[in-house]
Each structure stands twice: as structure tokens, then as C-alpha cells.
C-alpha positions, 0 to 999 in steps of 0.5 A: 876236655879231650873228648869234647865234640868238635862241634862244641869246640868250633862254637866256642871258637866262633865266640872268640874262645882262644883256648878253644881255638888252640884245641881245634888247631891241635886236633885238626892242623896235623890231619889236614896237613897230612891230607894236604901233602898226600894230595899235592905232594908239596909240604909248602903248598899243603901248609898254605892251603891248611892255613887258609882253611883255618882262616875260612873257619875263623871268618865263617858266620853261619851255623855250626855244622852237625858233622864238623869233620867232613865239613872241614875236609870239604873246605880244604878240598875246595881250596885244593881244587881251586889250586889245581884248576887249570886249563888241562884240568878243566878239559879233564873235568869235561869227561870224567871216566868214572861218571861214564863207567857208573852209567854202564855199571853200579858198584855195589857198596859190598863190592867196594868195601870188600876190596882189600886194601893190602898192607904192601900197598899201605907201606908203598903208599907214597909211590902208589898214590902219586901214580893215581889220578887226583880224584881217585887218589883223594877218595883212597886217602879220605877213606883209608887214611882219614876213615871217612865213610863213603857218604861223607866222602861224597859230601866232601868231594861234592860228587854222587855216592856212586861216583865215590864207589867207582873212584875207590874201586877203580883207584884200588885196582889201578894201585894194585896194577902199579904195585904188580908191575914193580913187584915183577920188575923187582923179581926180574932184577933179583933173577938177573942178579942171581944169574950173574952171581951163579953164572960166573966160573972160578977166577 
């Protein structure tokens, strides 16, 4: 059944129901692949991570989670974290500017939710997202492309709710600055082109 809850489908998967597995793959493979591509910017890597996610799902022997959707995103998040882990990223993780910023000020939920994610940001999402640091990029993708709540994102990423809020707020601000810079460049190019056209005298 199309409206069958994910948790019930996964319970059937764990009991060896191949039809349920097919349904679960149909529901989640495209979502997880889109998430992986937006984070890694590499379809092959994303496909490998999604396949490993389903392997983990099949090997799981615990209780079925109460909320399957954020749980499965948590699995692929952990796989991506392992993929990106390197000496450089480990150094970056030792000082998280979001954590320091959160110590200085609290971002109220209303403030974050009232930040408008403009349509022109969405249309240029690939360019904008790839210009954001990974923590901010992941939070924006989970919030606006996969419709997870801030609380669910905190569970997926394993960071405090306040850090999720500050990453979302900071990421949106950074995205706007990138967009504004591109708009200025675009206007300057247009003005230059117009000046060239109208500045020419008759041949």
C-alpha cells in the first residue's frame, strides 16, 4: 500500500519480505541519492553511499525506529561523514565556529523560521550550496529539500538544536551574500555591454 507507514514497511523488510524491500527502495533511493549528490557533488560517490545505506538497513538487527525517515538520513549522514573525514576536516572540527557563535548568542526558532529562503536562491541552488561549508550546506538541504524539522536535523547530524539553528541561519546569510555578489557582477557586465553598444558612433 502506498500509504503504508515507512516503519511498517521496514518491519516487513526485516522479516524477509522482498516486496517490502522493493517498496522501500522506491521510496527512499531517489531521496537519498538526491541528498548524497547535493552534499558530495559527485553522483558516483552518492550512489555508493546510498547502496551502503541499504546494506546497513538490511544488516540491522535492532528495534524498528519510531521515526524511520530521520533515522535513515542519520545513517547516510554518518557514511558521508566517514567519507569526508580527513586530516584537514579533523582540524576544522576541532574549532566549530557555529559552536562558538552559539555560546555568544542564541538564535530563536522564530528568527530562523522567518528567514525567507528566496526562490532565486533555489533556482541557483547547485552553485550556491557548493559554495557553503559542509555543515551549513547539509542543514539547508535537509531543511528545505527534505522537509526535516530542526529537531530531526539535530538527530540526523548529532549536534545540539541550537547549533542546527545557527548553522541554518549562518548558511542562509552566506548564500545570500554569494548571490548578491553574483548579481552585482551580472549588473556590471550588463552595464558594460550596454555602454559598449550605445557608445559606438556611426561607422
